[in-house]
ROGURO-69641 format. One record per atom (N, C-alpha, C): x, y, z; atom name; residue number from 1; chain; residue in three letters. Coordinates in steps of 0.02 Angstrom, whole numbers, plus 50000, padded with zeros to 5 digits. Last residue first. Layout:
! residues N
      X      Y      Z  atom    n  chain  res
      X      Y      Z    CA  NUM      A  ala
...
This chain:
! residues 109
      X      Y      Z  atom    n  chain  res
  50084  50547  50806     N  109      A  gln
  50120  50499  50823    CA  109      A  gln
  50165  50529  50863     C  109      A  gln
  50027  50656  50738     N  108      A  leu
  50003  50638  50819    CA  108      A  leu
  50034  50601  50826     C  108      A  leu
  50062  50671  50617     N  107      A  leu
  50082  50731  50683    CA  107      A  leu
  50074  50708  50751     C  107      A  leu
  50010  50576  50573     N  106      A  arg
  50107  50555  50553    CA  106      A  arg
  50103  50616  50628     C  106      A  arg
  49883  50638  50543     N  105      A  asp
  49889  50576  50584    CA  105      A  asp
  49971  50572  50596     C  105      A  asp
  49935  50718  50451     N  104      A  ile
  49904  50756  50518    CA  104      A  ile
  49898  50694  50559     C  104      A  ile
  49952  50646  50318     N  103      A  lys
  50025  50702  50362    CA  103      A  lys
  49991  50727  50446     C  103      A  lys
  49834  50597  50307     N  102      A  ala
  49899  50553  50322    CA  102      A  ala
  49946  50581  50354     C  102      A  ala
  49781  50718  50274     N  101      A  ala
  49751  50689  50308    CA  101      A  ala
  49812  50627  50343     C  101      A  ala
  49831  50737  50158     N  100      A  leu
  49837  50804  50206    CA  100      A  leu
  49843  50748  50269     C  100      A  leu
  49823  50641  50055     N   99      A  ile
  49882  50665  50078    CA   99      A  ile
  49884  50696  50141     C   99      A  ile
  49665  50657  50055     N   98      A  phe
  49691  50588  50083    CA   98      A  phe
  49771  50601  50112     C   98      A  phe
  49660  50788  49992     N   97      A  asp
  49633  50783  50054    CA   97      A  asp
  49655  50707  50095     C   97      A  asp
  49736  50743  49863     N   96      A  asn
  49780  50800  49922    CA   96      A  asn
  49741  50789  49975     C   96      A  asn
  49643  50686  49791     N   95      A  glu
  49697  50649  49830    CA   95      A  glu
  49740  50689  49883     C   95      A  glu
  49486  50740  49835     N   94      A  ser
  49560  50725  49775    CA   94      A  ser
  49602  50694  49833     C   94      A  ser
  49310  50781  49853     N   93      A  leu
  49372  50746  49867    CA   93      A  leu
  49426  50756  49808     C   93      A  leu
  49253  50935  49808     N   92      A  gly
  49246  50864  49831    CA   92      A  gly
  49307  50849  49847     C   92      A  gly
  49245  51055  49758     N   91      A  gly
  49197  51053  49784    CA   91      A  gly
  49182  50989  49800     C   91      A  gly
  49381  51091  49680     N   90      A  ile
  49309  51050  49639    CA   90      A  ile
  49257  51031  49702     C   90      A  ile
  49425  51191  49770     N   89      A  ala
  49431  51215  49700    CA   89      A  ala
  49354  51169  49658     C   89      A  ala
  49409  51128  49897     N   88      A  his
  49363  51182  49875    CA   88      A  his
  49358  51193  49824     C   88      A  his
  49440  50973  49942     N   87      A  thr
  49473  51019  49875    CA   87      A  thr
  49406  51067  49856     C   87      A  thr
  49415  50933  50115     N   86      A  tyr
  49391  50923  50053    CA   86      A  tyr
  49420  50984  50000     C   86      A  tyr
  49415  50900  50282     N   85      A  thr
  49429  50927  50218    CA   85      A  thr
  49404  50897  50162     C   85      A  thr
  49390  50946  50452     N   84      A  val
  49371  50913  50391    CA   84      A  val
  49399  50948  50330     C   84      A  val
  49412  50884  50629     N   83      A  leu
  49444  50920  50553    CA   83      A  leu
  49408  50901  50489     C   83      A  leu
  49381  50953  50800     N   82      A  lys
  49369  50931  50722    CA   82      A  lys
  49405  50938  50663     C   82      A  lys
  49426  50928  50964     N   81      A  val
  49452  50965  50869    CA   81      A  val
  49406  50914  50820     C   81      A  val
  49428  50964  51131     N   80      A  lys
  49403  50927  51054    CA   80      A  lys
  49398  50955  51009     C   80      A  lys
  49428  51033  51239     N   79      A  asn
  49488  50995  51208    CA   79      A  asn
  49474  50954  51151     C   79      A  asn
  49321  51125  51254     N   78      A  trp
  49373  51153  51279    CA   78      A  trp
  49444  51106  51252     C   78      A  trp
  49195  51115  51143     N   77      A  ser
  49221  51080  51221    CA   77      A  ser
  49288  51070  51255     C   77      A  ser
  49300  51141  51006     N   76      A  tyr
  49222  51129  51049    CA   76      A  tyr
  49256  51087  51105     C   76      A  tyr
  49357  51195  50853     N   75      A  val
  49381  51180  50922    CA   75      A  val
  49311  51176  50954     C   75      A  val
  49380  51144  50679     N   74      A  leu
  49333  51162  50747    CA   74      A  leu
  49358  51142  50806     C   74      A  leu
  49467  51176  50525     N   73      A  ile
  49485  51162  50609    CA   73      A  ile
  49422  51198  50644     C   73      A  ile
  49455  51124  50357     N   72      A  asp
  49422  51166  50418    CA   72      A  asp
  49443  51134  50483     C   72      A  asp
  49644  51121  50291     N   71      A  pro
  49568  51089  50324    CA   71      A  pro
  49532  51137  50350     C   71      A  pro
  49726  51173  50145     N   70      A  his
  49692  51189  50195    CA   70      A  his
  49634  51134  50239     C   70      A  his
  49869  51174  50061     N   69      A  his
  49796  51133  50077    CA   69      A  his
  49778  51130  50141     C   69      A  his
  50001  51201  50051     N   68      A  gly
  49952  51216  50012    CA   68      A  gly
  49887  51194  50027     C   68      A  gly
  50102  51112  50142     N   67      A  glu
  50068  51073  50073    CA   67      A  glu
  50016  51133  50028     C   67      A  glu
  50130  51217  50220     N   66      A  glu
  50198  51173  50189    CA   66      A  glu
  50159  51159  50110     C   66      A  glu
  50010  51256  50278     N   65      A  glu
  50042  51284  50238    CA   65      A  glu
  50102  51274  50188     C   65      A  glu
  49988  51106  50348     N   64      A  ala
  49931  51160  50272    CA   64      A  ala
  49960  51208  50236     C   64      A  ala
  50074  51140  50444     N   63      A  leu
  50074  51058  50385    CA   63      A  leu
  50035  51111  50329     C   63      A  leu
  50050  51232  50500     N   62      A  glu
  50118  51236  50495    CA   62      A  glu
  50108  51181  50427     C   62      A  glu
  49943  51188  50549     N   61      A  ala
  49924  51269  50519    CA   61      A  ala
  50002  51270  50480     C   61      A  ala
  49954  51075  50636     N   60      A  ile
  49926  51071  50574    CA   60      A  ile
  49927  51159  50532     C   60      A  ile
  50018  51156  50740     N   59      A  lys
  50068  51103  50700    CA   59      A  lys
  50028  51080  50652     C   59      A  lys
  49911  51223  50789     N   58      A  asn
  49971  51251  50776    CA   58      A  asn
  50016  51212  50711     C   58      A  asn
  49835  51107  50827     N   57      A  ile
  49814  51144  50788    CA   57      A  ile
  49877  51196  50749     C   57      A  ile
  49931  51062  50933     N   56      A  phe
  49911  51035  50886    CA   56      A  phe
  49895  51069  50834     C   56      A  phe
  49908  51199  51023     N   55      A  ala
  49978  51161  50999    CA   55      A  ala
  49946  51120  50936     C   55      A  ala
  49778  51172  51063     N   54      A  met
  49792  51241  51024    CA   54      A  met
  49873  51213  50976     C   54      A  met
  49774  51056  51128     N   53      A  ala
  49739  51058  51078    CA   53      A  ala
  49755  51107  51034     C   53      A  ala
  49850  51085  51254     N   52      A  gln
  49864  51029  51190    CA   52      A  gln
  49844  51020  51149     C   52      A  gln
  49756  51189  51296     N   51      A  lys
  49812  51209  51262    CA   51      A  lys
  49859  51143  51229     C   51      A  lys
  49652  51112  51322     N   50      A  phe
  49660  51160  51280    CA   50      A  phe
  49718  51178  51252     C   50      A  phe
  49709  50944  51349     N   49      A  asn
  49675  51011  51397    CA   49      A  asn
  49671  51052  51327     C   49      A  asn
  49707  50814  51317     N   48      A  arg
  49699  50819  51395    CA   48      A  arg
  49674  50885  51404     C   48      A  arg
  49596  50788  51165     N   47      A  phe
  49655  50801  51205    CA   47      A  phe
  49666  50827  51263     C   47      A  phe
  49529  50696  51027     N   46      A  lys
  49518  50743  51101    CA   46      A  lys
  49586  50741  51122     C   46      A  lys
  49457  50731  50869     N   45      A  leu
  49508  50710  50905    CA   45      A  leu
  49512  50743  50983     C   45      A  leu
  49379  50663  50735     N   44      A  asp
  49362  50699  50789    CA   44      A  asp
  49427  50676  50832     C   44      A  asp
  49373  50699  50562     N   43      A  lys
  49392  50661  50597    CA   43      A  lys
  49398  50712  50673     C   43      A  lys
  49320  50683  50369     N   42      A  glu
  49320  50723  50441    CA   42      A  glu
  49345  50668  50508     C   42      A  glu
  49314  50729  50203     N   41      A  ile
  49311  50668  50258    CA   41      A  ile
  49327  50708  50319     C   41      A  ile
  49162  50768  50081     N   40      A  lys
  49217  50776  50123    CA   40      A  lys
  49232  50704  50173     C   40      A  lys
  49036  50741  50024     N   39      A  asn
  49112  50739  49988    CA   39      A  asn
  49144  50788  50020     C   39      A  asn
  48992  50631  50164     N   38      A  gly
  48964  50701  50073    CA   38      A  gly
  49022  50688  50053     C   38      A  gly
  49103  50599  50253     N   37      A  ala
  49053  50636  50262    CA   37      A  ala
  49014  50673  50204     C   37      A  ala
  49217  50456  50292     N   36      A  leu
  49169  50487  50240    CA   36      A  leu
  49111  50543  50275     C   36      A  leu
  49332  50487  50410     N   35      A  glu
  49273  50454  50385    CA   35      A  glu
  49238  50494  50325     C   35      A  glu
  49459  50421  50509     N   34      A  trp
  49450  50480  50457    CA   34      A  trp
  49371  50452  50438     C   34      A  trp
  49534  50307  50559     N   33      A  gly
  49504  50354  50615    CA   33      A  gly
  49452  50420  50578     C   33      A  gly
  49676  50313  50454     N   32      A  lys
  49641  50285  50511    CA   32      A  lys
  49593  50341  50553     C   32      A  lys
  49703  50278  50271     N   31      A  ile
  49714  50326  50335    CA   31      A  ile
  49645  50304  50400     C   31      A  ile
  49662  50196  50185     N   30      A  lys
  49758  50218  50183    CA   30      A  lys
  49769  50264  50244     C   30      A  lys
  49563  50181  50167     N   29      A  lys
  49577  50127  50216    CA   29      A  lys
  49642  50142  50197     C   29      A  lys
  49504  50294  50097     N   28      A  leu
  49491  50288  50166    CA   28      A  leu
  49524  50246  50201     C   28      A  leu
  49535  50256  49968     N   27      A  tyr
  49586  50297  50004    CA   27      A  tyr
  49592  50309  50061     C   27      A  tyr
  49419  50179  49938     N   26      A  lys
  49488  50152  49954    CA   26      A  lys
  49550  50189  49973     C   26      A  lys
  49326  50275  49971     N   25      A  glu
  49317  50232  50014    CA   25      A  glu
  49389  50202  49992     C   25      A  glu
  49355  50366  49846     N   24      A  ala
  49351  50402  49908    CA   24      A  ala
  49358  50336  49964     C   24      A  ala
  49303  50267  49748     N   23      A  glu
  49359  50301  49764    CA   23      A  glu
  49392  50328  49812     C   23      A  glu
  49169  50274  49785     N   22      A  glu
  49207  50213  49797    CA   22      A  glu
  49283  50237  49786     C   22      A  glu
  49137  50397  49747     N   21      A  lys
  49125  50368  49828    CA   21      A  lys
  49166  50332  49838     C   21      A  lys
  49248  50486  49653     N   20      A  thr
  49188  50457  49651    CA   20      A  thr
  49199  50430  49726     C   20      A  thr
  49346  50642  49676     N   19      A  met
  49318  50574  49683    CA   19      A  met
  49266  50550  49676     C   19      A  met
  49287  50780  49566     N   18      A  pro
  49285  50761  49620    CA   18      A  pro
  49299  50682  49616     C   18      A  pro
  49346  50812  49404     N   17      A  pro
  49302  50795  49449    CA   17      A  pro
  49329  50773  49491     C   17      A  pro
  49453  50994  49366     N   16      A  val
  49445  50900  49358    CA   16      A  val
  49376  50879  49417     C   16      A  val
  49429  51114  49375     N   15      A  gly
  49421  51081  49310    CA   15      A  gly
  49411  51010  49312     C   15      A  gly
  49528  51186  49495     N   14      A  gly
  49477  51157  49467    CA   14      A  gly
  49465  51122  49416     C   14      A  gly
  49659  51188  49544     N   13      A  glu
  49603  51256  49525    CA   13      A  glu
  49557  51247  49485     C   13      A  glu
  49771  51138  49651     N   12      A  cys
  49721  51117  49596    CA   12      A  cys
  49667  51214  49589     C   12      A  cys
  49939  51083  49661     N   11      A  pro
  49889  51131  49676    CA   11      A  pro
  49836  51122  49621     C   11      A  pro
  49980  50929  49772     N   10      A  val
  49958  50976  49716    CA   10      A  val
  49905  51023  49723     C   10      A  val
  50052  50879  49909     N    9      A  cys
  49972  50899  49886    CA    9      A  cys
  50005  50945  49821     C    9      A  cys
  50160  50735  49898     N    8      A  his
  50152  50810  49912    CA    8      A  his
  50080  50830  49874     C    8      A  his
  50208  50581  49981     N    7      A  lys
  50169  50634  49920    CA    7      A  lys
  50164  50698  49952     C    7      A  lys
  50227  50512  50085     N    6      A  lys
  50283  50530  50057    CA    6      A  lys
  50272  50556  49987     C    6      A  lys
  50102  50481  50150     N    5      A  thr
  50140  50546  50175    CA    5      A  thr
  50208  50552  50159     C    5      A  thr
  50051  50383  50089     N    4      A  leu
  50013  50453  50068    CA    4      A  leu
  50065  50502  50105     C    4      A  leu
  50116  50240  50033     N    3      A  asp
  50114  50293  50092    CA    3      A  asp
  50110  50356  50083     C    3      A  asp
  50029  50101  49957     N    2      A  glu
  50067  50157  49951    CA    2      A  glu
  50078  50204  50014     C    2      A  glu
  50059  49928  49991     N    1      A  met
  49999  50000  50017    CA    1      A  met
  50038  50080  49998     C    1      A  met
């Protein structure tokens, strides 16, 4: 199985179709704890405290800037974080979303 963390997000200006549900389900097998939510993938995380959650979000921010691909991030209940990603330019999923998810998961290790 290919290691998505070794790949890089590629710029997407639109004009390509988003992944089908079947394609997305194949990619989901390469990342843990992420769920298909319509035309997006999402993951919920829980941290020991607010400060730890914020520190992790800052790591995600650096990664997202490096990759040029940015997830939606929601902080709730002081120690929980919901991550949602999709390729805005195409209104659905692309390989970039799964690359970013795999790299976010690597940050958790």
